[in-house]
TILUMVO-769870 format. One line per 10 residues: number of its first residue (from 1); their letters; for each residue x, y, z of C-alpha. Coordinates in pm, whole numbers. Layout:
NUM) a) X,Y,Z ~ ...
This chain:
1) mpkiinhetr) 5125,3580,9571 ~ 5388,3812,9415 ~ 5656,3952,9645 ~ 5596,4319,9736 ~ 5906,4525,9666 ~ 5979,4845,9852 ~ 6137,5044,9571 ~ 6289,5313,9796 ~ 6456,5045,10008 ~ 6590,4870,9699
11) kqqileqslm) 6718,5198,9556 ~ 6896,5267,9886 ~ 7051,4919,9880 ~ 7175,4971,9524 ~ 7332,5303,9627 ~ 7506,5153,9929 ~ 7643,4861,9728 ~ 7749,5097,9448 ~ 7940,5318,9693 ~ 8148,5017,9799
21) ifakkgyqnt) 8202,4911,9437 ~ 8311,5260,9325 ~ 8545,5280,9625 ~ 8697,4940,9545 ~ 8720,4954,9164 ~ 8710,5327,9088 ~ 8457,5502,8867 ~ 8623,5419,8534 ~ 8659,5047,8609 ~ 8299,5000,8725
31) nlsyiadicr) 8019,4902,8487 ~ 7645,4848,8529 ~ 7669,4472,8478 ~ 7907,4440,8772 ~ 7682,4659,8992 ~ 7378,4449,8897 ~ 7566,4124,8977 ~ 7680,4248,9319 ~ 7326,4374,9397 ~ 7186,4036,9280
41) isrptlyqyf) 6946,4195,9036 ~ 6923,4188,8658 ~ 7059,4471,8448 ~ 6704,4560,8321 ~ 6594,4585,8687 ~ 6887,4818,8759 ~ 6774,5037,8469 ~ 6438,5082,8643 ~ 6621,5277,8913 ~ 6916,5438,8735
51) kdkeqifqfa) 6977,5512,8367 ~ 7358,5483,8387 ~ 7652,5466,8629 ~ 7691,5845,8611 ~ 7345,5887,8762 ~ 7423,5626,9029 ~ 7737,5815,9124 ~ 7549,6146,9139 ~ 7288,5993,9371 ~ 7566,5839,9581
61) ikhvtsdlfk) 7728,6182,9630 ~ 7390,6329,9722 ~ 7326,6044,9967 ~ 7663,6089,10142 ~ 7647,6470,10166 ~ 7284,6472,10290 ~ 7365,6229,10571 ~ 7670,6432,10673 ~ 7477,6759,10683 ~ 7212,6609,10914
71) eykeisrdet) 7487,6502,11152 ~ 7659,6843,11143 ~ 7332,7024,11199 ~ 7293,6824,11521 ~ 7644,6927,11631 ~ 7560,7293,11563 ~ 7259,7261,11797 ~ 7454,7095,12080 ~ 7422,7340,12370 ~ 7704,7173,12564
81) lnyedklkki) 7956,7298,12307 ~ 8073,7655,12246 ~ 8100,7787,11889 ~ 8474,7725,11867 ~ 8427,7359,11965 ~ 8132,7314,11727 ~ 8336,7449,11436 ~ 8639,7237,11525 ~ 8431,6923,11578 ~ 8268,6953,11235
91) cvdvinksys) 8598,7027,11055 ~ 8778,6741,11230 ~ 8493,6505,11144 ~ 8501,6609,10776 ~ 8874,6528,10762 ~ 8842,6198,10952 ~ 8541,6080,10750 ~ 8713,6174,10424 ~ 9020,5979,10530 ~ 8820,5673,10633
101) srafiislvd) 8641,5697,10295 ~ 8964,5766,10108 ~ 8889,5509,9838 ~ 8557,5680,9763 ~ 8725,6024,9754 ~ 8971,5883,9497 ~ 8671,5753,9297 ~ 8508,6096,9320 ~ 8818,6267,9179 ~ 8834,5996,8909
111) flfqmkrkgn) 8467,6065,8826 ~ 8522,6443,8803 ~ 8821,6397,8569 ~ 8627,6152,8348 ~ 8332,6393,8324 ~ 8565,6687,8253 ~ 8715,6494,7962 ~ 8364,6441,7825 ~ 8295,6814,7852 ~ 8077,6785,8163
121) dyseeikrrt) 8188,7023,8438 ~ 8053,6914,8776 ~ 8217,7192,8979 ~ 7885,7376,9019 ~ 7711,7054,9126 ~ 7978,6988,9390 ~ 7950,7350,9506 ~ 7572,7314,9533 ~ 7613,6999,9741 ~ 7831,7187,9992
131) lrldylfsvl) 7618,7502,10016 ~ 7442,7389,10333 ~ 7774,7326,10506 ~ 7895,7667,10387 ~ 7580,7820,10541 ~ 7629,7625,10866 ~ 7988,7747,10902 ~ 7870,8104,10836 ~ 7599,8078,11104 ~ 7843,7937,11363
141) inqgkrtgef) 8102,8209,11296 ~ 7840,8486,11306 ~ 7700,8353,11633 ~ 8053,8324,11774 ~ 8120,8687,11679 ~ 7798,8801,11846 ~ 7886,8628,12173 ~ 8241,8766,12165 ~ 8393,8419,12121 ~ 8533,8504,11778
151) kdipvtetva) 8715,8816,11664 ~ 8554,9060,11419 ~ 8654,8862,11111 ~ 8504,8869,10758 ~ 8269,8568,10760 ~ 8251,8490,10386 ~ 8629,8500,10343 ~ 8687,8292,10658 ~ 8444,8021,10544 ~ 8609,8022,10199
161) qifamiesfa) 8947,7970,10367 ~ 8814,7673,10569 ~ 8677,7515,10251 ~ 9004,7580,10065 ~ 9194,7401,10342 ~ 8956,7104,10341 ~ 8976,7078,9960 ~ 9355,7093,9978 ~ 9357,6812,10236 ~ 9127,6604,10014
171) fqmvlldsfv) 9363,6633,9715 ~ 9664,6551,9933 ~ 9469,6247,10052 ~ 9426,6132,9692 ~ 9779,6207,9572 ~ 10004,6134,9870 ~ 10045,5790,10023 ~ 10218,5963,10316 ~ 9906,6166,10404 ~ 9801,6148,10770
181) pensitlitl) 9484,6323,10892 ~ 9642,6439,11220 ~ 9858,6699,11042 ~ 9556,6845,10861 ~ 9354,6847,11183 ~ 9635,7041,11356 ~ 9644,7299,11075 ~ 9269,7362,11065 ~ 9255,7375,11447 ~ 9532,7637,11449
191) fidsftvnkg) 9343,7837,11187 ~ 9026,7840,11403 ~ 9239,7931,11706 ~ 9369,8234,11512 ~ 9027,8403,11515 ~ 8914,8278,11857 ~ 8931,8533,12139 ~ 9179,8421,12405 ~ 8996,8417,12738 ~ 9316,8344,12931
């Protein structure tokens, strides 16, 4: 009797293995043959799931960002936290997770540069992948303003500033061996403190 294959499970396994490979070898130094070998499948089988390594990488980014958003949505609904703490907790987690996945972040930057050289600009795709987090930050800040926890600040500009800081930290992470997440966490915490109403 032929073995029944759960194709969604296999696709997930390929993605997870690919994430580790991209993190270890970088986007440019990874090829489909190597991915197939590590996943213990043939290259034709790999083609049944993904047409090329670019598509694998795109799915990997989608997989990572979707999982993160689910987690952050849960934090935003945590009634034991105030809006300041929710915002800080999410920002701190983004920095810590990025740092612990530093090798993958380096691969992501490598991927974006490779695609740019080929004339493929993925900036809109990256922006689309972060839209839900942008929306979540906006909701938390608006709710904090309504409850008097945050000052009357411009929401869109404040969210843009948070994203600019996180992006800056990510590039420092890639370029500087001396990067430590604690310094970035202190800076973003101070920024959130700057628009939090002092109850003292």
